[in-house]
Phi, psi and omega in degrees: 000121180265128169304132195229137165250121179255137172226121178233134179265133185294330185257016187294125177260354180262311178242111177301135178307332180295345179294334184295334181289315179290328175292305184297333180289323182288316171301324181289320182295321174271013178059031182281153174287129181200161176225148180218129179235126184259135174256092194292342188243358187266156163270206187296336187277351182053024185268357188257011174229090192290321186291322181291324182294321177291322172297320179296308172312312171309309176292324174297313176306313178305314180298314184295313172312311183277322192253354182248000000 
């Protein structure tokens, strides 16, 4: 089970937001460690949600420190 950090943009035109559900369900099924951050105003580049991006970057750093 690989620890996973998910970030999904609600307005993403590249990767549909609906994909989040199937990925999250599978992670729960295998009891994987994961975190999820939603970007409500962003497209695929995640640039329109500054606070969420800061949270995501903080979690990403923690994941790198803990799991790499």
